[in-house]
N, C-alpha and C positions, 0 to 999 in steps of 0.2 A: 603599535597596536597594543590595546587596552585588553587584558587577559577576561576572561569571565571566570567566576567562582562557581563549582559546581558541586552541588552536595543532592544526597539522595533523601527523598521525601514523600509520605502520603499526601494525596490531597489534604485530607483533614488537619497533617500538620500544617502544610503549606498555608492554608487559611488561617490559621492562628500566628502566622508570623508580624512581629510587629513591624509599623509603618517605617519606613526609611526613605530617604533620598533614593533616586535611581528606580529602574524598572526590574520587577521580580517576575518570572514566568515559570509554569513547571510543565517540562517537554519529558514524557514517558517516564514519571517519577524523578527526574533531575531538575534541580533548583537551577534555575539560569538567573544570576546577579548581573545586571548592567548598570553601569554609572548613569547618572542622568544625562537625558539627551540635551545636546549641543543646542544652539540656537538656530542655526541653519536647519539641522535634520527636524526640527519642532516648526519651521517655517515652510519648510517642504511637504510635511505632512498636511499642515492646515489649509495650504494654496490646494494639495489634491483633494483635501475633505470639503472643500468650499465647492470646489467644480463638481465633485461626485454627490453633494447634496445638491445641487441646482440641479444636475441632470436627472435624478431620481424626482424631485420637485418638480420639474417639468413634465416629464414623461408621467408620473400620476394625475397632473393637471389635465393631460390629452386623455387620460385612462387608458395609459400603456402600461406596461411593466408591472402589471397587479401580482405578479408573483414575487415581485422586491418588496421589503420594508424599509426601513432608515438608514441613512449614512451616519457613521460614528468615526469618533476618533478615540483612540485607546480603549476602545470596550472590551471586558473580558468577556471570554468564551470557555466554557467546561466542556470538555470531550469525556468519552465513557472510558476511555482507556486511564483517566485520571489526570491527563492534560490540562493546565490552564494557561490559555494564550491570549495576548493583547496585541493584536494588529495595530500597525500606526493609523489605518483606515480601512474600516471595512461596511459592507452593505449587508444587511439581515436581508432572511428570506421574510416574507409578509405573515407567515404563518409559523414563524419560528418560536419555538418553546423557550419558555425563560422562567428563573426564579430569582435568585440573588445576580445569578449571571444568565448570559445567554447560552443554550445546550447546543452542542455539536457546533458545525461550522456554520460562517456567515458565507453569504451566495457568494462575496467577494472579500478576498481579505488581501489587504496591501503592506508590504512590509518594506520600509524604507531601510537600505543596508547604510552604516556608519562603520567606522573602523572598529567597534566594540563587538562586532557581530563576527563570528565565525562562519566558514562554509558550511560547517557540520550542522550547526545551529539553526541556520537559515534553511537546508535540506530535510531538516526534520522537521520544522515547522510545515513547510510546503508539504511533506508527506502527511502529516496530520491533518491538515484543512482537507486536503484532496481524500483522504481515506473517511473523513466523518461528513463530507456531504456539499463540499466548497464546489461552487460552478467554475470558478477561476481564482487564481490564487497570482496576484502582482508581485515583481520582486524589483524594487525601483533602484538602480545603482547610480546616485546621483554624478559620481566623478565622470563616468563612462556616457551618463546621458542616456540611459536604456533603461527598457524594464522588461524581464524574462516574464512572460505570460503563461502559465502551466494550467492545464485542463485536466479534468479526471477522465478515467478510460470509461468508456459504454456509455456515455449521455450523449443522447439525440439532438443532433441538430449541432453539435459544437466539434471541434478538432479532437476527434477522440485520443486521450492519453498524450496530447501533443505538448511540447512545448517550443514557445516562438521569441525571439528577439525582436523586440519593438523600437525604434529612435523615432523622434517628431512626432507626428501625429497618431495617436494611439484610438481605435475606434470600440466600442462596445460588443461584444456578442450579446450582453444582457439588457443593454440599452441601445435597441436598433437606432440609428441616426445620430447616437451623442458622439463626441469625438474629445478627445483633451491633448494640447499641446505639450507633451512632455518638457519641451525647451521653453516655454512659455512659463510653466509651473516653477520650473529651476531659477530662470531669469527673476521672477518676482520673489522669490526665495532668496535670491543672491547668492545661488549656488553657481 
């Protein structure tokens, strides 16, 4: 397991860090430095992004999912607590405020877990996403071929404050009628 290096920074200090290989995020003032993602990790995220992109595009073409914006890979989101996170895949809200980064949580944030992620780090990200408005957060565990799907509390029409484990076919509460076969995504990525 690769350890993450944690330093405490303000968002302003974080924003002025030099570019370097790997991924940098700021979680409640803690700098999270991760090594560059490996090929399988990137391929999983890419295939998942493509499926989500097509699902959102098709729904918009039918005049559905008007509350959803666009699907993204590695998009940056800035949060009121000073956190700055970059989910592997995300779908914004249609009216999501943005400056240099999107502000607040995306509608859907997806984290693909790799050996360089700690359980505390993933739990902290899920907490921030849900606290600041995500409708769903998916945590994909490729080796287990499972997604843990997290929902916020107090949101009408969704399983309130619930976490569920999904294998195989995953349907969307955000995109009724759309589904993704997790095994197919992982097989396409060679995982």
